[in-house]
C-alpha positions as CSV (number, residue, x, y, z in Angstrom):
1,M,138.8,77.0,127.7
2,P,138.8,76.8,123.9
3,H,135.7,78.3,122.2
4,L,133.6,76.6,119.6
5,D,134.8,76.6,116.0
6,P,133.4,79.6,114.0
7,D,131.8,77.3,111.4
8,T,129.9,75.5,114.2
9,L,128.8,78.8,115.7
10,A,127.6,80.0,112.3
11,L,125.7,76.7,111.6
12,L,124.1,76.8,115.0
13,S,122.9,80.4,114.4
14,L,121.2,79.1,111.2
15,G,119.3,76.5,113.2
16,E,121.4,73.5,112.1
17,A,121.6,70.6,114.6
18,V,125.4,70.2,114.5
19,A,126.2,70.5,118.2
20,T,128.0,67.6,119.8
21,D,127.5,66.7,123.5
22,A,130.8,68.5,124.2
23,D,129.6,71.6,122.3
24,T,126.3,71.6,124.3
25,A,128.2,71.4,127.5
26,H,130.5,74.2,126.5
27,L,127.6,76.5,125.5
28,A,126.0,75.9,128.9
29,E,129.1,77.5,130.5
30,C,130.3,80.0,127.9
31,A,128.4,83.2,127.7
32,S,130.7,84.5,125.0
33,C,129.8,81.8,122.5
34,R,126.1,82.0,123.3
35,D,126.2,85.8,122.7
36,E,127.9,85.2,119.4
37,I,125.3,82.7,118.2
38,E,122.5,85.1,119.2
39,A,124.1,88.0,117.3
40,L,124.6,85.9,114.2
41,A,121.1,84.5,114.4
42,L,119.7,88.1,114.6
43,T,121.7,89.1,111.5
44,V,120.4,86.1,109.5
45,H,116.8,86.7,110.7
46,V,116.8,90.3,109.6
47,G,118.4,89.5,106.3
48,R,115.9,86.8,105.5
49,E,112.9,89.1,106.4
50,S,114.4,91.8,104.2
51,L,114.5,89.6,101.1
52,T,110.7,90.0,100.7
53,S,111.1,93.7,100.0
54,E,110.6,94.7,96.4
55,A,112.3,98.1,96.7
56,L,116.1,98.6,96.9
57,V,117.6,101.8,98.3
58,A,121.3,102.7,98.6
59,P,122.7,101.6,101.9
60,D,124.2,104.2,104.3
61,A,128.0,104.1,104.7
62,R,127.6,103.3,108.4
63,V,125.8,100.0,107.8
64,W,128.7,97.7,107.3
65,A,130.6,99.5,110.1
66,A,127.7,98.8,112.4
67,V,127.5,95.1,111.3
68,S,131.3,94.7,111.7
69,S,131.3,96.4,115.1
70,E,128.3,94.5,116.4
71,L,129.7,91.1,115.3
72,G,133.2,92.0,116.6
73,L,134.9,91.1,113.3
74,A,137.9,93.4,113.8
75,Q,138.5,92.4,117.4
76,R,138.1,88.7,116.8
77,R,140.3,88.5,113.7
78,S,142.9,86.2,115.3
79,R,140.1,83.7,116.4
80,R,137.9,84.1,113.3
81,M,140.1,83.8,110.3
82,R,137.4,81.8,108.4
83,V,133.9,82.8,107.8
84,L,131.2,80.4,106.6
85,P,130.2,81.4,103.0
86,L,126.5,81.2,103.8
87,L,127.0,83.7,106.6
88,V,128.8,86.0,104.3
89,A,125.9,85.8,101.8
90,A,123.3,86.5,104.5
91,V,125.1,89.6,105.8
92,T,125.7,90.9,102.2
93,A,122.0,90.4,101.3
94,L,121.1,92.1,104.5
95,A,123.2,95.2,103.8
96,L,122.1,95.5,100.1
97,V,118.4,94.7,100.3
98,V,117.5,96.6,103.5
99,G,119.5,99.6,102.3
100,G,120.9,100.3,105.7
101,A,117.9,101.3,107.6
102,A,116.7,98.0,109.0
103,V,120.2,96.7,109.7
104,W,121.2,99.9,111.5
105,Q,118.0,99.9,113.6
106,A,118.4,96.2,114.5
107,L,122.1,96.2,115.3
108,R,123.1,99.7,116.5
109,P,123.6,100.1,120.3
110,A,120.9,101.9,122.2
111,S,123.4,104.6,123.1
112,D,124.4,105.2,119.5
113,P,124.9,109.0,119.2
114,L,124.2,109.1,115.5
115,G,120.6,108.0,115.9
116,P,118.4,106.2,113.3
117,V,119.0,106.5,109.5
118,P,116.2,108.7,108.0
119,L,114.5,107.4,104.9
120,G,113.1,110.8,103.9
121,P,109.5,112.0,103.4
122,D,106.7,110.8,101.3
123,R,106.5,112.4,97.8
124,L,103.2,113.8,96.5
125,V,102.8,112.5,93.0
126,A,99.3,113.5,91.8
127,T,95.9,114.7,93.0
128,A,92.4,114.4,91.7
129,A,89.1,116.3,92.4
130,L,86.3,113.7,92.2
131,E,83.1,115.0,90.6
132,P,79.6,113.5,91.2
133,F,77.6,111.5,88.8
134,P,74.0,112.5,88.0
135,A,72.5,110.0,90.4
136,W,74.6,111.5,93.2
137,P,74.4,115.2,92.7
138,T,75.5,116.2,96.3
139,A,78.5,113.9,96.4
140,A,82.1,115.1,96.3
141,G,85.5,113.7,96.8
142,S,89.3,113.9,96.3
143,A,92.2,111.6,95.8
144,V,96.0,111.9,96.5
145,L,98.7,109.6,95.0
146,E,101.9,109.4,97.1
147,E,105.2,107.6,96.7
148,H,106.9,106.4,99.9
149,P,110.6,106.3,100.7
150,D,110.7,102.5,100.0
151,G,109.4,103.0,96.5
152,T,105.8,101.8,97.1
153,R,102.8,104.0,96.3
154,S,99.4,104.6,97.9
155,V,96.2,106.4,97.0
156,T,94.2,108.1,99.7
157,V,90.5,108.7,98.7
158,T,88.0,110.8,100.5
159,L,84.3,110.9,99.8
160,E,81.3,113.0,100.9
161,A,78.0,111.3,99.9
162,P,74.7,110.4,101.4
163,P,74.8,107.2,103.4
164,A,73.7,104.1,101.6
165,D,70.9,101.9,102.9
166,S,72.9,98.8,102.2
167,G,76.0,97.6,100.4
168,F,79.4,99.3,100.5
169,R,81.6,101.8,98.6
170,E,84.6,100.6,96.6
171,A,87.5,102.7,95.2
172,W,88.9,102.0,91.7
173,L,91.6,103.1,89.2
174,I,90.2,103.2,85.7
175,S,92.2,103.5,82.4
176,S,91.9,106.7,80.4
177,D,89.7,105.1,77.8
178,A,87.5,103.6,80.5
179,T,88.0,100.0,79.2
180,Q,90.0,98.6,82.1
181,L,89.9,99.0,85.8
182,V,91.8,98.0,89.0
183,S,90.1,97.7,92.4
184,L,91.8,99.5,95.2
185,G,89.6,98.2,97.9
186,T,86.5,98.8,100.0
187,M,86.1,102.2,101.7
188,R,85.3,102.3,105.4
189,G,83.6,105.5,106.3
190,G,84.4,108.7,104.4
191,S,88.0,107.9,103.5
192,G,90.5,105.2,102.8
193,T,94.2,104.7,102.0
194,F,95.1,101.9,99.6
195,D,98.4,100.4,98.6
196,L,98.8,100.7,94.8
197,P,99.4,97.2,93.3
198,A,102.9,96.9,91.8
199,G,103.2,97.5,88.1
200,V,100.1,99.7,87.8
201,D,100.9,102.6,85.4
202,T,99.1,105.6,86.8
203,A,99.8,107.5,83.6
204,R,97.4,105.1,82.0
205,F,95.1,104.3,84.9
206,D,94.6,107.9,85.8
207,L,90.9,108.0,86.7
208,V,89.9,107.5,90.3
209,D,86.4,106.2,90.8
210,V,84.2,105.4,93.9
211,S,81.2,103.2,93.3
212,A,78.2,102.0,95.2
213,E,78.3,98.2,95.4
214,A,75.8,95.6,96.5
215,D,76.6,92.7,98.8
216,D,76.0,90.2,96.0
217,G,79.4,88.6,95.8
218,D,80.1,90.1,92.4
219,A,83.6,91.5,92.2
220,A,82.9,93.5,89.1
221,H,82.2,97.2,89.1
222,S,78.4,97.7,89.7
223,G,78.1,100.5,87.1
224,D,76.9,102.8,89.8
225,S,79.7,105.4,90.1
226,I,79.3,108.0,92.8
227,V,82.3,110.2,91.9
228,R,85.1,110.2,89.5
229,G,88.1,112.4,88.7
230,K,91.4,112.4,86.8
231,L,94.8,112.3,88.6
232,E,96.8,115.4,87.7
233,S,100.6,115.7,88.4
234,A,101.3,117.6,91.5
235,T,104.2,119.7,92.7
236,I,106.6,117.6,94.8
237,G,105.8,118.1,98.4
238,G,106.4,116.6,101.8
């Protein structure tokens, strides 16, 4: 029984309605073609999801081998001499953007003896001791800036201060000259970890501030800072 044309399989994996009645009947009986469509669809799905990532890392040498093995490109060479250009683009984008990790995890067999591809530890970039303002003499805090393996950064802020009767606390990054500021987010409890917005230069926005804010709908800084401190470069750590 002849299998479906490779271009048809590729288009079906992309969700295109190209199957004829004969193709549909064949797929109902052919597990091999159904499995191939499923494998191709998984590859395209992971590739599309990965395109939203802003960080690029070098792919592991095993990535393409895993993709090739999973899709059976070597074994099926005599039946698969043509590859749809769109499928090639999807697989290429998948390997380059994900940098190996997501592809390897998605496609590697469960019995793979090599295990997952490690991305490495977080890197400690800077720390800050947060000192109290006069209106909050018993307050204290700290901040830690870390860079993650995917290139994103986060700030973890801790705060010890008397509980507020109302309102909430908000963490900020403030420029060295105190003329500009970036909100990190609302603190829940005594600590919070905040993703650093892309493009923020922490060499310039090097002051970490925690303020007491009223529930008044005003997004601006209240002017009531509880603690503030300067980020200082730290020794690279785990």
